[in-house]
PAVOGU-583814 format. One record per residue (C-alpha): x, y, z. Coordinates in steps of 0.05 Angstrom, whole numbers. Layout:
PAVOGU-583814
R | X | Y | Z
R | X | Y | Z
...
end
This chain:
PAVOGU-583814
R | X | Y | Z
R | -1580 | -367 | -2894
R | -1611 | -348 | -2961
R | -1583 | -377 | -3025
R | -1617 | -373 | -3093
R | -1592 | -412 | -3153
R | -1580 | -359 | -3205
R | -1560 | -347 | -3277
R | -1518 | -287 | -3295
R | -1524 | -265 | -3368
R | -1518 | -206 | -3414
R | -1577 | -176 | -3450
R | -1567 | -135 | -3513
R | -1621 | -84 | -3531
R | -1651 | -88 | -3602
R | -1659 | -12 | -3600
R | -1589 | 15 | -3588
R | -1545 | -47 | -3580
R | -1530 | -31 | -3507
R | -1510 | -91 | -3465
R | -1529 | -100 | -3392
R | -1520 | -154 | -3339
R | -1580 | -190 | -3312
R | -1587 | -239 | -3254
R | -1645 | -288 | -3263
R | -1666 | -344 | -3215
R | -1648 | -411 | -3245
R | -1719 | -439 | -3240
R | -1749 | -386 | -3287
R | -1689 | -373 | -3332
R | -1710 | -413 | -3393
R | -1779 | -381 | -3395
R | -1750 | -311 | -3382
R | -1698 | -321 | -3438
R | -1752 | -345 | -3486
R | -1796 | -284 | -3471
R | -1737 | -235 | -3476
R | -1714 | -263 | -3543
R | -1780 | -279 | -3577
R | -1826 | -224 | -3552
R | -1778 | -167 | -3536
R | -1725 | -182 | -3589
R | -1667 | -177 | -3539
R | -1606 | -221 | -3548
R | -1587 | -262 | -3486
R | -1514 | -286 | -3483
R | -1457 | -310 | -3439
R | -1496 | -349 | -3386
R | -1463 | -370 | -3321
R | -1496 | -410 | -3266
R | -1480 | -400 | -3193
R | -1515 | -374 | -3130
R | -1537 | -309 | -3099
R | -1528 | -303 | -3023
R | -1554 | -249 | -2978
R | -1499 | -204 | -2951
R | -1505 | -229 | -2879
R | -1497 | -302 | -2899
R | -1440 | -285 | -2946
R | -1403 | -246 | -2892
R | -1407 | -307 | -2846
R | -1392 | -361 | -2898
R | -1342 | -327 | -2946
R | -1279 | -353 | -2911
R | -1301 | -425 | -2920
R | -1319 | -418 | -2994
R | -1269 | -439 | -3049
R | -1233 | -382 | -3085
R | -1287 | -340 | -3118
R | -1308 | -272 | -3143
R | -1368 | -237 | -3112
R | -1411 | -186 | -3149
R | -1456 | -142 | -3108
R | -1529 | -154 | -3127
R | -1592 | -125 | -3095
R | -1654 | -168 | -3086
R | -1719 | -127 | -3092
R | -1787 | -154 | -3074
R | -1858 | -130 | -3064
R | -1930 | -155 | -3067
R | -1968 | -132 | -3129
R | -2044 | -132 | -3139
R | -2069 | -114 | -3209
R | -2138 | -129 | -3237
R | -2152 | -182 | -3185
R | -2156 | -196 | -3111
R | -2099 | -246 | -3116
R | -2031 | -213 | -3109
R | -1965 | -239 | -3135
R | -1897 | -232 | -3104
R | -1849 | -196 | -3150
R | -1775 | -213 | -3137
R | -1718 | -187 | -3181
R | -1643 | -181 | -3176
R | -1602 | -122 | -3200
R | -1528 | -105 | -3201
R | -1515 | -56 | -3144
R | -1472 | -10 | -3187
R | -1530 | 5 | -3234
R | -1586 | -4 | -3183
R | -1616 | 66 | -3182
R | -1618 | 72 | -3258
R | -1647 | 2 | -3269
R | -1700 | 11 | -3215
R | -1725 | 74 | -3249
R | -1739 | 34 | -3313
R | -1763 | -29 | -3277
R | -1814 | 6 | -3233
R | -1847 | 37 | -3295
R | -1877 | -32 | -3306
R | -1917 | -28 | -3242
R | -1971 | 20 | -3220
R | -1956 | 47 | -3150
R | -2029 | 42 | -3131
R | -2026 | -34 | -3139
R | -1964 | -45 | -3096
R | -1992 | -69 | -3029
R | -1930 | -69 | -2985
R | -1865 | -32 | -2979
R | -1812 | -50 | -3029
R | -1761 | -95 | -2992
R | -1688 | -90 | -3012
R | -1638 | -144 | -2991
R | -1564 | -133 | -3008
R | -1526 | -195 | -3029
R | -1474 | -223 | -3076
R | -1472 | -267 | -3137
R | -1414 | -316 | -3127
R | -1375 | -348 | -3182
R | -1311 | -389 | -3184
R | -1246 | -351 | -3195
R | -1212 | -371 | -3259
R | -1145 | -404 | -3248
end
């Protein structure tokens, strides 16, 4: 079973005011938020903590979970080597409904020649409590 503690938030672009959902692992959220706000001038709002589960685990465990809402989120990972012999694992989470569009923008940050393995995609869900 794969579970990742996750923060769901909204990011507003300084260029056109568009607002998009982002899913960020809990352990890097504060650093990510700082960089997005101070270096990229994005506004980060409406944060909600919960977990992401891979689709297989969710299918098995969903009946035993308390009432909740599940948003489909794709995990993407690959090994990236740039300007050194030491690679780094890149892992990101994107809403499934906007996946193709977001991936087009996201992959512009990486040179294809430095990606050393196939991009791995794992479907899953972000779970949050249903409001009573």
